[in-house]
C-alpha positions in Angstrom: 1.5 25.4 4.9 3.8 28.1 5.9 6.9 26.4 5.2 9.3 29.0 4.2 12.0 26.8 2.4 12.3 23.0 0.8 14.4 22.4 4.1 11.6 23.3 6.4 9.1 21.2 4.3 10.9 18.2 3.8 11.2 18.4 7.9 7.4 19.0 8.4 6.8 16.0 5.9 9.3 14.0 8.4 7.7 15.2 11.1 4.4 13.9 9.7 5.8 10.7 8.3 6.8 9.8 12.1 3.1 10.6 13.3 1.6 8.6 10.4 3.9 5.5 11.2 2.9 5.4 15.0 -0.7 6.0 14.2 -0.5 2.7 11.7 1.3 0.8 14.2 -1.0 1.4 17.1 -4.1 0.2 14.3 -1.7 -2.9 13.5 -1.2 -4.3 17.1 -4.9 -3.6 17.6 -5.7 -5.8 14.3 -3.1 -8.1 15.1 -4.6 -9.0 18.4 -7.9 -9.8 16.9 -9.2 -13.2 16.2 -9.9 -12.4 12.6 -7.2 -10.4 12.4 -7.5 -10.8 7.8 -11.3 -9.6 8.1 -10.7 -6.5 10.4 -7.4 -5.8 8.4 -9.9 -5.5 5.1 -12.4 -3.3 7.1 -9.6 -0.8 8.2 -7.9 -0.3 4.7 -12.0 0.1 3.1 -12.7 2.7 5.8 -9.2 4.1 5.5 -9.8 4.7 1.8 -13.2 5.7 2.2 -11.7 8.6 4.0 -9.0 9.2 1.5 -12.2 9.4 -1.3 -14.0 12.1 0.8 -11.0 14.2 1.7 -9.3 14.5 -1.6 -12.9 15.3 -3.0 -13.2 18.0 -0.5 -9.9 19.2 -1.0 -10.1 19.4 -4.8 -13.6 21.1 -4.9 -13.2 23.3 -1.7 -9.8 23.8 0.0 -7.3 24.0 -3.3 -9.7 26.2 -5.4 -10.0 28.6 -2.5 -6.6 28.9 -0.6 -4.1 26.9 -3.2 -1.6 24.1 -1.7 -1.8 26.0 1.6 -5.6 26.0 2.3 -5.1 21.8 1.4 -2.4 21.7 4.1 -4.7 23.7 6.1 -7.7 21.3 5.7 -5.4 18.2 6.3 -4.1 19.8 9.9 -8.3 20.4 11.0 -8.3 17.1 10.1 -5.7 15.8 12.3 -7.3 18.1 15.1 -10.9 16.3 14.5 -9.0 13.0 14.7 -8.3 13.6 18.4 -12.0 13.7 19.3 -11.8 9.9 18.5 -8.5 9.3 19.8 -10.5 9.1 23.1 -12.2 6.3 22.6 -9.6 4.1 21.3 -8.5 1.1 23.5 -5.9 2.5 26.4 -4.1 -0.9 26.2 -3.7 -3.9 24.0 -4.9 -7.3 24.6 -2.9 -10.3 24.6 -1.5 -11.8 21.2 -2.8 -15.5 20.8 0.7 -16.7 21.6 3.6 -15.4 23.6 5.2 -12.5 21.3 8.7 -12.7 21.0 10.4 -11.2 18.4 12.6 -13.5 17.5 10.4 -15.5 16.0 10.3 -12.6 13.5 14.2 -13.6 12.8 13.2 -16.9 10.9 13.2 -17.9 7.5 9.3 -18.2 6.8 8.7 -14.8 8.5 11.3 -13.0 6.7 10.6 -14.9 3.1 7.1 -13.4 4.1 7.8 -9.9 4.9 9.9 -9.6 1.8 7.4 -11.2 -0.8 5.4 -8.2 0.7 8.2 -5.7 0.5 8.3 -6.6 -3.6 4.6 -6.4 -3.9 4.6 -2.9 -3.0 7.8 -1.6 -4.3 5.8 -2.4 -7.7 3.5 -0.2 -6.8 5.5 2.7 -5.2 7.4 2.6 -8.3 4.2 2.8 -11.2 2.4 5.7 -8.8 5.1 8.0 -8.3 5.9 8.2 -11.9 2.3 7.6 -13.8 1.8 11.1 -14.3 5.1 11.5 -17.0 5.1 8.2 -17.8 1.4 9.3 -19.2 3.0 12.0 -20.7 5.6 10.3 -22.3 2.3 8.3 -24.5 0.3 11.5 -25.1 -1.9 11.5 -22.1 -1.8 14.8 -20.3 -1.8 15.1 -16.9 -5.4 16.3 -16.0 -6.4 13.0 -17.5 -4.1 11.1 -15.5 -4.9 13.0 -12.1 -8.7 11.8 -12.9 -7.4 8.4 -13.4 -5.4 8.6 -9.6 -8.9 9.8 -8.2 -11.0 6.8 -9.6 -8.2 4.5 -8.8 -9.2 5.6 -5.1 -12.9 4.4 -5.9 -11.2 1.0 -7.6 -9.5 0.9 -3.9 -12.3 0.7 -2.3 -13.6 -1.9 -4.1 -11.1 -3.9 -4.1 -10.6 -4.0 0.0 -14.6 -4.9 0.4 -14.3 -7.7 -2.0 -11.2 -8.7 -0.1 -12.9 -8.5 3.3 -16.0 -10.7 2.0 -14.0 -13.3 0.0 -11.0 -13.7 2.3 -11.9 -16.6 3.9 -12.5 -18.5 0.8 -9.8 -17.9 -1.2 -6.4 -19.3 -0.6 -4.0 -16.6 0.2 -1.2 -18.7 -1.7 -3.8 -18.6 -4.7 -5.0 -14.6 -3.9 -1.1 -13.5 -3.7 0.2 -15.4 -6.8 -2.8 -14.4 -9.4 -2.4 -10.7 -7.9 1.1 -10.6 -8.4 1.0 -12.0 -12.3 -1.8 -9.5 -13.1 0.6 -7.0 -11.1 3.1 -7.6 -13.6 0.9 -8.1 -16.8 -0.6 -4.5 -16.2 3.4 -3.2 -15.6 4.1 -4.9 -19.2 1.1 -3.0 -20.9 2.3 0.3 -19.3 5.8 -0.3 -20.9 4.1 -1.2 -24.3 3.0 2.6 -25.2 -0.7 1.7 -24.3 -3.5 4.0 -25.3 -6.1 5.9 -23.4 -8.2 3.2 -22.9 -5.9 0.6 -21.8 -3.9 3.3 -19.9 -7.5 3.7 -17.9 -8.0 0.1 -17.6 -4.6 -0.4 -15.9 -5.0 2.4 -13.8 -8.1 1.0 -12.7 -6.8 -2.7 -12.0 -3.6 -1.4 -10.1 -6.0 0.2 -7.6 -8.1 -2.5 -7.1 -5.3 -5.0 -6.6 -3.5 -2.8 -3.9 -5.8 -3.4 -1.7 -7.0 -6.6 -1.9 -4.1 -8.2 -1.5 -3.7 -6.9 1.8 -6.0 -9.9 3.7 -4.2 -12.0 2.0 -0.9 -10.5 3.2 -1.7 -10.7 6.6 -3.1 -14.2 6.1 0.3 -14.6 5.1 1.8 -13.5 7.7 0.2 -15.1 10.5 1.4 -18.7 8.9 4.8 -17.2 9.3 4.6 -16.7 12.8 1.8 -18.2 15.0 2.6 -15.5 17.8 1.3 -12.3 15.0 4.8 -10.8 16.3 5.4 -10.7 12.1 1.8 -8.9 11.4 3.2 -5.9 13.2 5.7 -5.8 10.9 3.5 -5.9 8.0 2.7 -2.3 7.5 6.6 -1.2 7.9 7.3 -3.9 4.8 4.4 -2.1 2.9 5.6 1.7 3.4 9.2 1.0 3.1 8.2 -0.7 -0.4 6.7 2.3 -1.0 9.3 4.3 -0.3 12.1 2.4 -1.9 10.1 1.3 -5.2 10.1 5.0 -6.8 13.7 5.6 -5.8 15.3 2.7 -7.0 12.9 3.1 -10.3 14.4 6.7 -10.9 17.8 5.4 -11.2 16.6 3.4 -14.3 14.8 6.8 -16.1 17.5 7.9 -19.0 16.8 11.1 -20.8 13.0 11.4 -19.9 12.4 7.5 -21.0 10.5 6.5 -18.4 9.6 2.8 -19.8 11.8 1.6 -17.6 9.7 2.5 -14.6 7.0 0.1 -15.5 9.6 -2.6 -16.3 11.2 -2.7 -13.2 7.7 -2.7 -11.2 6.9 -5.7 -13.6 10.4 -7.4 -12.0 9.6 -6.4 -8.5 6.0 -8.0 -8.7 7.2 -11.3 -10.4 9.6 -11.2 -7.4 7.0 -10.8 -4.9 5.1 -14.0 -6.5 8.9 -16.2 -6.5 9.4 -14.9 -2.9 5.7 -16.3 -2.2 6.6 -19.5 -3.5 10.2 -19.6 -0.8 7.9 -18.6 1.6 5.8 -21.4 1.2 8.8 -24.2 1.0 10.4 -22.9 4.1 7.3 -22.7 5.4 6.8 -26.5 4.8 10.0 -27.2 6.3 9.1 -25.6 9.6 5.7 -27.1 9.5 3.8 -24.1 8.8 2.4 -23.7 5.5 
């Protein structure tokens, strides 16, 4: 809130990112050790997104109008302090993993291809979401409307996470990841085609829905790749790395204000995630895990 220079702001963001990564790692360690890791993962992303929706509403209605961007950062700081109260009830030790933990199990073809599939999927979302506003502007949709779409997509994310939590045991993870990857690619192609307002709205909501719908199935894929569940601990890293690399890679394709290559790149990464799923199934069968 009080950063006096770009470097100070970047430094603060780096520290916040390190802390966030640590908190996600703690949650993931606990989830990986649960009996139904996929379902608990669904609960986690649902509650996480509900909290994001509530906080986004508070920031938009009260904090930012009253004190600008500084007010938003101060509100985030207050929320972080309040979370310390909850931290006292978090277990002070981890339960044992279902099987002996061996990080060497991550350096296998099934685990690597599973994590790469997850990485590519989140590259798709990171690329599109980072440039959604300029993509909309290129096709005549104002920034305020795009901002409203992003807010509405948070609700779609909650619905997607809740739906996956209910149905995760009834849908095969291979089928779910394949269909979602195809839907992601089609949505990206629609964005690249110069859509009208209604199609743009539909694509934003669909992308919001599938973003978290896929998470329990990705957890199941990681468990299948490595029964010690060590690979599951790296799922958040693959997701966050994809979200970070996606916008960087897509930005290299932007030419003279033409953002159409961004959704085209996103479509390619979504299809790559499906292809890597196919590779995973083949190598997992060879290792007797699929």
